[in-house]
C-alpha positions in Angstrom: 13.9 63.5 13.6 11.2 61.8 11.7 9.0 64.3 9.6 5.4 63.4 9.9 3.7 66.6 8.5 4.7 68.4 5.7 3.0 71.0 4.4 4.6 72.9 1.7 3.0 75.9 -0.3 -0.3 75.6 1.0 -2.7 78.4 -0.5 -6.3 78.6 -0.5 -9.1 81.0 -1.6 -13.0 81.2 -1.1 -14.3 83.5 -4.1 -12.1 86.6 -4.3 -11.0 86.3 -0.2 -7.2 84.3 0.3 -7.7 82.6 3.0 -4.1 81.3 3.0 -1.4 81.6 1.1 2.0 80.2 0.4 1.9 78.6 4.2 4.5 76.0 4.7 6.0 74.7 7.9 6.5 70.3 9.1 6.4 68.7 11.6 8.5 65.9 13.6 7.7 63.1 15.4 7.4 63.8 18.9 6.8 67.1 18.4 3.9 69.8 19.1 3.8 72.4 16.7 1.4 75.1 17.3 -0.7 77.4 14.9 -1.5 80.6 16.4 -3.2 83.7 15.1 -6.6 86.0 15.6 -10.0 84.3 14.1 -10.3 84.7 10.5 -6.5 84.4 10.2 -6.2 80.9 8.5 -5.6 78.2 10.8 -9.3 76.2 10.3 -8.4 76.4 6.7 -5.2 74.8 7.3 -6.4 72.0 9.4 -8.9 71.7 7.0 -6.4 71.2 3.9 -4.5 68.7 5.7 -7.7 66.5 6.4 -8.9 66.4 3.6 -11.8 68.5 4.2 -11.0 70.9 2.1 -9.1 70.8 -1.3 -6.4 73.8 -1.4 -5.8 75.2 -4.6 -1.8 74.8 -4.2 0.1 73.5 -2.7 1.7 70.2 -1.0 0.3 67.7 1.9 2.8 64.5 3.5 1.4 62.6 6.4 3.7 60.1 7.7 5.2 60.8 4.3 2.6 59.6 2.5 0.5 62.7 -0.4 -2.4 63.5 1.2 -4.4 64.0 -2.0 -3.2 60.6 -3.9 -3.8 58.2 -0.9 -6.5 59.9 1.6 -7.8 57.1 3.2 -4.2 55.8 4.2 -3.3 59.3 5.4 -6.5 59.3 7.9 -5.9 55.7 8.8 -2.4 56.9 11.1 -4.4 60.8 11.5 -6.4 61.4 14.6 -8.5 65.1 15.1 -10.7 66.6 16.8 -12.3 69.6 15.8 -14.9 71.9 17.0 -17.4 70.7 15.8 -17.7 66.7 15.9 -20.6 66.2 13.6 -22.1 63.2 15.9 -26.0 61.9 15.7 -28.0 63.1 18.4 -28.7 59.6 19.4 -25.7 57.9 19.3 -23.9 57.5 23.2 -20.5 58.0 24.1 -19.8 54.2 24.2 -21.2 53.6 20.2 -19.5 56.5 19.0 -15.8 55.1 20.5 -17.2 50.9 19.4 -18.3 52.7 15.8 -14.3 54.4 15.5 -12.6 52.0 17.0 -14.0 49.8 14.5 -11.8 51.6 11.9 -8.5 50.7 13.2 -6.4 47.7 13.4 -5.1 48.6 16.6 -7.4 50.8 18.9 -7.3 51.8 22.6 -10.0 49.9 24.5 -12.9 51.5 25.1 -13.1 51.4 28.8 -10.5 53.5 28.8 -10.7 56.1 26.7 -14.1 56.5 28.9 -12.0 56.5 32.2 -9.5 58.6 31.0 -11.6 61.5 29.6 -14.4 61.4 32.7 -17.2 59.7 30.2 -17.7 56.3 32.5 -21.0 57.9 33.8 -22.2 58.9 30.7 -21.2 56.0 28.6 -24.8 55.3 28.3 -26.3 58.8 27.8 -27.1 60.2 24.3 -25.1 62.5 23.2 -27.7 65.5 23.0 -27.9 65.5 26.7 -24.1 65.9 27.0 -22.8 69.2 28.4 -20.7 71.5 26.4 -17.4 70.3 28.1 -18.5 66.4 27.8 -18.4 66.5 24.2 -15.1 68.3 23.6 -14.1 65.3 26.0 -15.7 62.5 23.6 -14.5 64.4 20.4 -11.0 64.4 21.8 -11.7 60.4 23.1 -13.0 59.9 19.5 -9.0 61.5 18.0 -7.2 59.1 20.5 -9.0 56.1 19.8 -6.5 55.0 16.8 -3.3 55.4 18.9 -2.5 57.7 15.5 0.9 58.6 14.7 -0.1 61.8 14.3 -2.7 64.1 16.3 -4.7 67.1 14.6 -6.2 69.6 17.3 -8.7 72.7 17.0 -8.6 74.4 20.5 -8.7 70.7 22.0 -9.8 72.4 25.8 -12.4 74.9 24.9 -15.2 74.9 27.3 -13.3 72.2 29.8 -12.8 73.4 33.4 -9.5 73.8 35.2 -8.6 70.6 36.0 -10.0 68.5 32.8 -7.9 70.9 30.8 -4.7 70.3 32.6 -5.7 66.4 32.5 -6.2 67.2 28.7 -3.2 68.8 28.1 -1.3 66.0 30.1 -3.1 63.1 27.3 -1.7 65.8 24.7 2.2 65.4 26.1 1.7 62.0 27.0 1.4 61.1 22.8 4.2 63.4 22.1 6.4 61.4 24.4 5.4 58.2 22.5 6.7 59.8 19.4 3.3 61.1 17.8 3.9 64.3 16.1 0.9 66.9 16.8 -0.5 70.0 15.2 -2.5 72.0 17.4 -4.4 75.5 17.1 -5.3 77.0 19.9 -6.2 80.5 21.6 -4.9 79.6 25.1 -1.7 81.3 25.1 -0.7 79.6 28.3 -1.3 76.5 26.8 0.5 76.7 23.6 3.5 77.6 25.9 3.0 74.7 28.1 2.9 72.2 25.2 4.2 73.6 22.3 7.9 73.3 21.0 7.4 75.2 18.4 4.6 77.3 16.7 3.5 79.4 13.6 1.7 83.3 14.2 -0.8 82.9 11.6 -1.8 86.9 9.8 -3.6 87.2 7.4 -3.0 84.0 5.5 0.6 84.0 6.0 3.3 82.7 8.7 4.8 86.0 10.5 6.5 84.1 12.7 7.9 80.3 13.6 9.8 79.6 17.0 9.4 78.1 20.2 7.4 80.0 22.7 9.9 81.4 25.1 12.4 82.3 22.0 9.5 84.8 20.3 9.1 86.4 23.8 12.6 86.8 24.1 13.3 88.4 20.4 9.8 90.4 20.7 9.5 91.2 23.9 6.6 90.2 26.5 4.3 87.6 26.6 2.6 85.2 24.2 -0.2 87.4 23.5 1.5 90.6 22.9 3.9 89.2 20.6 0.5 87.6 18.2 -1.1 91.4 18.4 2.4 93.1 17.6 2.8 90.5 14.3 -0.6 90.6 13.4 -1.3 93.7 13.8 -2.2 95.7 10.5 
Protein backbone atom coordinates (compact mmCIF):
# COMPACT_ATOMS: atom_id res chain seq x y z
CA UNK A 1 0.00 0.00 0.00
CA UNK A 2 1.13 3.56 -0.72
CA UNK A 3 2.51 5.43 2.29
CA UNK A 4 0.69 8.75 2.70
CA UNK A 5 2.11 9.90 6.04
CA UNK A 6 5.69 9.12 7.06
CA UNK A 7 7.10 10.35 10.37
CA UNK A 8 10.68 9.45 11.28
CA UNK A 9 12.54 10.20 14.52
CA UNK A 10 10.32 13.16 15.45
CA UNK A 11 11.45 15.01 18.57
CA UNK A 12 10.41 18.31 20.12
CA UNK A 13 11.06 20.10 23.39
CA UNK A 14 9.28 22.97 25.09
CA UNK A 15 12.04 24.57 27.11
CA UNK A 16 13.37 21.81 29.30
CA UNK A 17 10.41 19.51 28.71
CA UNK A 18 10.72 16.77 26.10
CA UNK A 19 7.23 16.56 24.57
CA UNK A 20 8.04 13.88 21.99
CA UNK A 21 11.22 11.85 21.53
CA UNK A 22 12.14 9.72 18.52
CA UNK A 23 8.58 9.12 17.30
CA UNK A 24 8.34 7.13 14.04
CA UNK A 25 5.31 5.70 12.23
CA UNK A 26 3.74 5.48 8.77
CA UNK A 27 0.12 5.64 7.61
CA UNK A 28 -0.91 4.06 4.33
CA UNK A 29 -3.52 5.29 1.89
CA UNK A 30 -6.83 3.70 2.89
CA UNK A 31 -5.78 3.30 6.52
CA UNK A 32 -6.89 4.91 9.79
CA UNK A 33 -4.04 5.18 12.29
CA UNK A 34 -4.89 6.19 15.85
CA UNK A 35 -2.83 8.01 18.44
CA UNK A 36 -3.89 6.98 21.94
CA UNK A 37 -2.64 8.00 25.35
CA UNK A 38 -3.31 10.24 28.34
CA UNK A 39 -3.32 14.03 28.27
CA UNK A 40 0.22 15.35 28.02
CA UNK A 41 1.54 12.22 26.31
CA UNK A 42 2.59 14.16 23.21
CA UNK A 43 -0.28 13.49 20.78
CA UNK A 44 -1.06 17.14 20.04
CA UNK A 45 2.62 17.95 19.51
CA UNK A 46 2.79 15.16 16.92
CA UNK A 47 -0.29 16.45 15.08
CA UNK A 48 0.87 20.07 15.13
CA UNK A 49 4.28 19.04 13.82
CA UNK A 50 2.71 17.15 10.93
CA UNK A 51 0.51 20.13 10.07
CA UNK A 52 3.40 22.59 10.21
CA UNK A 53 1.94 24.51 13.15
CA UNK A 54 5.17 23.97 15.08
CA UNK A 55 8.67 23.15 13.86
CA UNK A 56 10.06 20.02 15.50
CA UNK A 57 13.63 20.04 16.79
CA UNK A 58 14.49 16.86 14.92
CA UNK A 59 12.97 14.38 12.52
CA UNK A 60 11.49 14.06 9.05
CA UNK A 61 7.84 14.30 7.96
CA UNK A 62 6.52 13.48 4.50
CA UNK A 63 2.89 13.77 3.36
CA UNK A 64 1.97 12.15 0.06
CA UNK A 65 5.67 11.81 -0.67
CA UNK A 66 6.24 15.57 -0.16
CA UNK A 67 8.76 16.73 2.44
CA UNK A 68 6.69 18.83 4.84
CA UNK A 69 9.62 21.10 5.69
CA UNK A 70 10.58 21.72 2.07
CA UNK A 71 7.10 22.42 0.67
CA UNK A 72 4.56 23.06 3.41
CA UNK A 73 2.07 24.70 1.04
CA UNK A 74 1.99 21.64 -1.23
CA UNK A 75 1.38 19.48 1.84
CA UNK A 76 -1.46 21.69 3.03
CA UNK A 77 -3.12 21.48 -0.40
CA UNK A 78 -3.67 17.73 0.06
CA UNK A 79 -4.33 17.72 3.83
CA UNK A 80 -7.49 18.37 5.80
CA UNK A 81 -7.42 18.92 9.55
CA UNK A 82 -9.87 19.25 12.42
CA UNK A 83 -8.23 20.32 15.67
CA UNK A 84 -9.86 21.00 19.02
CA UNK A 85 -9.81 24.77 18.40
CA UNK A 86 -10.92 26.07 15.00
CA UNK A 87 -9.99 29.76 15.39
CA UNK A 88 -12.88 30.92 13.22
CA UNK A 89 -13.95 34.55 13.39
CA UNK A 90 -17.10 34.89 15.52
CA UNK A 91 -19.17 36.75 12.92
CA UNK A 92 -18.59 34.37 9.99
CA UNK A 93 -21.34 31.91 9.12
CA UNK A 94 -20.91 28.20 8.34
CA UNK A 95 -21.73 28.81 4.68
CA UNK A 96 -19.23 31.66 4.44
CA UNK A 97 -16.53 29.61 6.16
CA UNK A 98 -17.04 26.64 3.86
CA UNK A 99 -17.10 28.85 0.76
CA UNK A 100 -13.90 30.55 1.91
CA UNK A 101 -12.07 27.28 2.54
CA UNK A 102 -13.36 25.84 -0.73
CA UNK A 103 -11.67 28.68 -2.62
CA UNK A 104 -8.27 27.30 -1.59
CA UNK A 105 -8.78 23.93 -3.31
CA UNK A 106 -8.96 22.97 -7.01
CA UNK A 107 -11.88 20.53 -6.67
CA UNK A 108 -13.71 21.17 -3.37
CA UNK A 109 -16.84 19.43 -2.21
CA UNK A 110 -20.08 21.39 -2.57
CA UNK A 111 -20.95 23.62 0.39
CA UNK A 112 -24.60 22.53 0.46
CA UNK A 113 -23.58 18.87 0.49
CA UNK A 114 -21.31 19.45 3.47
CA UNK A 115 -23.90 21.50 5.34
CA UNK A 116 -26.39 18.67 4.86
CA UNK A 117 -23.91 15.91 5.67
CA UNK A 118 -22.94 17.49 8.99
CA UNK A 119 -26.42 18.62 10.02
CA UNK A 120 -25.70 22.35 9.65
CA UNK A 121 -28.11 23.42 6.91
CA UNK A 122 -30.47 25.10 9.40
CA UNK A 123 -27.50 27.05 10.80
CA UNK A 124 -25.93 27.87 7.43
CA UNK A 125 -26.54 31.61 7.84
CA UNK A 126 -25.99 31.88 11.60
CA UNK A 127 -22.89 33.50 13.08
CA UNK A 128 -20.47 30.98 14.54
CA UNK A 129 -20.64 32.76 17.91
CA UNK A 130 -24.27 31.55 18.17
CA UNK A 131 -23.48 27.89 17.48
CA UNK A 132 -23.43 25.29 20.22
CA UNK A 133 -20.23 23.43 21.03
CA UNK A 134 -21.40 20.39 19.07
CA UNK A 135 -22.35 22.53 16.07
CA UNK A 136 -18.93 24.18 16.08
CA UNK A 137 -17.31 20.75 16.18
CA UNK A 138 -19.39 19.62 13.20
CA UNK A 139 -18.39 22.76 11.31
CA UNK A 140 -14.71 22.06 12.04
CA UNK A 141 -15.15 18.59 10.56
CA UNK A 142 -16.94 19.94 7.50
CA UNK A 143 -14.02 22.34 6.96
CA UNK A 144 -11.59 19.43 7.20
CA UNK A 145 -13.48 17.58 4.47
CA UNK A 146 -14.08 20.53 2.12
CA UNK A 147 -11.01 20.02 -0.08
CA UNK A 148 -11.61 16.25 -0.51
CA UNK A 149 -8.11 15.82 0.98
CA UNK A 150 -5.85 12.84 0.41
CA UNK A 151 -4.80 12.99 4.07
CA UNK A 152 -6.97 13.80 7.11
CA UNK A 153 -5.62 14.76 10.54
CA UNK A 154 -8.31 14.64 13.23
CA UNK A 155 -7.90 15.54 16.90
CA UNK A 156 -10.77 14.24 19.06
CA UNK A 157 -13.23 14.66 16.15
CA UNK A 158 -16.38 13.49 17.94
CA UNK A 159 -15.93 15.30 21.27
CA UNK A 160 -19.13 17.08 22.28
CA UNK A 161 -21.36 15.31 19.76
CA UNK A 162 -24.52 13.41 20.63
CA UNK A 163 -24.44 9.62 20.06
CA UNK A 164 -26.19 9.72 16.68
CA UNK A 165 -24.01 12.52 15.29
CA UNK A 166 -20.92 10.78 16.68
CA UNK A 167 -21.90 7.66 14.75
CA UNK A 168 -22.59 9.72 11.62
CA UNK A 169 -19.20 11.42 11.80
CA UNK A 170 -17.49 8.07 12.28
CA UNK A 171 -19.30 6.81 9.19
CA UNK A 172 -17.99 9.83 7.23
CA UNK A 173 -14.46 9.06 8.40
CA UNK A 174 -14.82 5.41 7.35
CA UNK A 175 -16.13 6.52 3.94
CA UNK A 176 -13.05 8.72 3.48
CA UNK A 177 -10.87 5.73 4.34
CA UNK A 178 -12.73 3.52 1.87
CA UNK A 179 -12.11 6.12 -0.85
CA UNK A 180 -8.36 5.73 -0.31
CA UNK A 181 -7.59 8.57 2.11
CA UNK A 182 -5.04 8.21 4.89
CA UNK A 183 -6.38 9.31 8.27
CA UNK A 184 -4.45 10.12 11.43
CA UNK A 185 -6.79 10.20 14.42
CA UNK A 186 -6.12 11.21 18.03
CA UNK A 187 -8.87 10.10 20.37
CA UNK A 188 -9.69 9.36 24.00
CA UNK A 189 -12.75 7.34 22.96
CA UNK A 190 -11.62 3.71 23.04
CA UNK A 191 -14.86 2.45 21.48
CA UNK A 192 -14.19 4.85 18.62
CA UNK A 193 -10.61 3.62 18.29
CA UNK A 194 -11.74 0.00 18.06
CA UNK A 195 -14.43 0.82 15.50
CA UNK A 196 -12.35 3.09 13.28
CA UNK A 197 -8.65 2.34 13.56
CA UNK A 198 -6.78 -0.28 11.58
CA UNK A 199 -3.74 0.31 13.79
CA UNK A 200 -2.96 2.47 16.80
CA UNK A 201 0.12 3.77 18.55
CA UNK A 202 -0.05 4.12 22.33
CA UNK A 203 1.91 7.24 23.31
CA UNK A 204 3.43 7.46 26.78
CA UNK A 205 5.68 10.30 27.96
CA UNK A 206 6.51 11.35 24.42
CA UNK A 207 7.40 7.89 23.12
CA UNK A 208 5.55 5.07 21.41
CA UNK A 209 4.89 2.34 23.98
CA UNK A 210 3.19 -0.08 21.54
CA UNK A 211 1.81 -0.23 18.01
CA UNK A 212 -0.71 -2.63 16.52
CA UNK A 213 -4.31 -3.32 15.66
CA UNK A 214 -6.60 -2.49 18.62
CA UNK A 215 -7.82 -6.06 19.01
CA UNK A 216 -4.26 -7.36 18.70
CA UNK A 217 -3.12 -5.14 21.58
CA UNK A 218 -6.11 -6.23 23.67
CA UNK A 219 -5.26 -9.87 23.03
CA UNK A 220 -1.58 -9.36 23.86
CA UNK A 221 -2.07 -7.34 27.04
CA UNK A 222 -5.48 -8.52 28.21
CA UNK A 223 -8.60 -6.52 29.02
CA UNK A 224 -10.24 -3.78 26.99
CA UNK A 225 -8.36 -0.97 25.26
CA UNK A 226 -8.66 1.31 28.30
CA UNK A 227 -6.91 -1.37 30.38
CA UNK A 228 -4.19 -1.78 27.75
CA UNK A 229 -3.44 1.96 27.69
CA UNK A 230 -3.45 2.16 31.49
CA UNK A 231 -0.97 -0.70 31.61
CA UNK A 232 1.30 0.66 28.88
CA UNK A 233 1.37 4.25 30.14
CA UNK A 234 1.78 3.52 33.86
CA UNK A 235 4.89 5.16 35.44
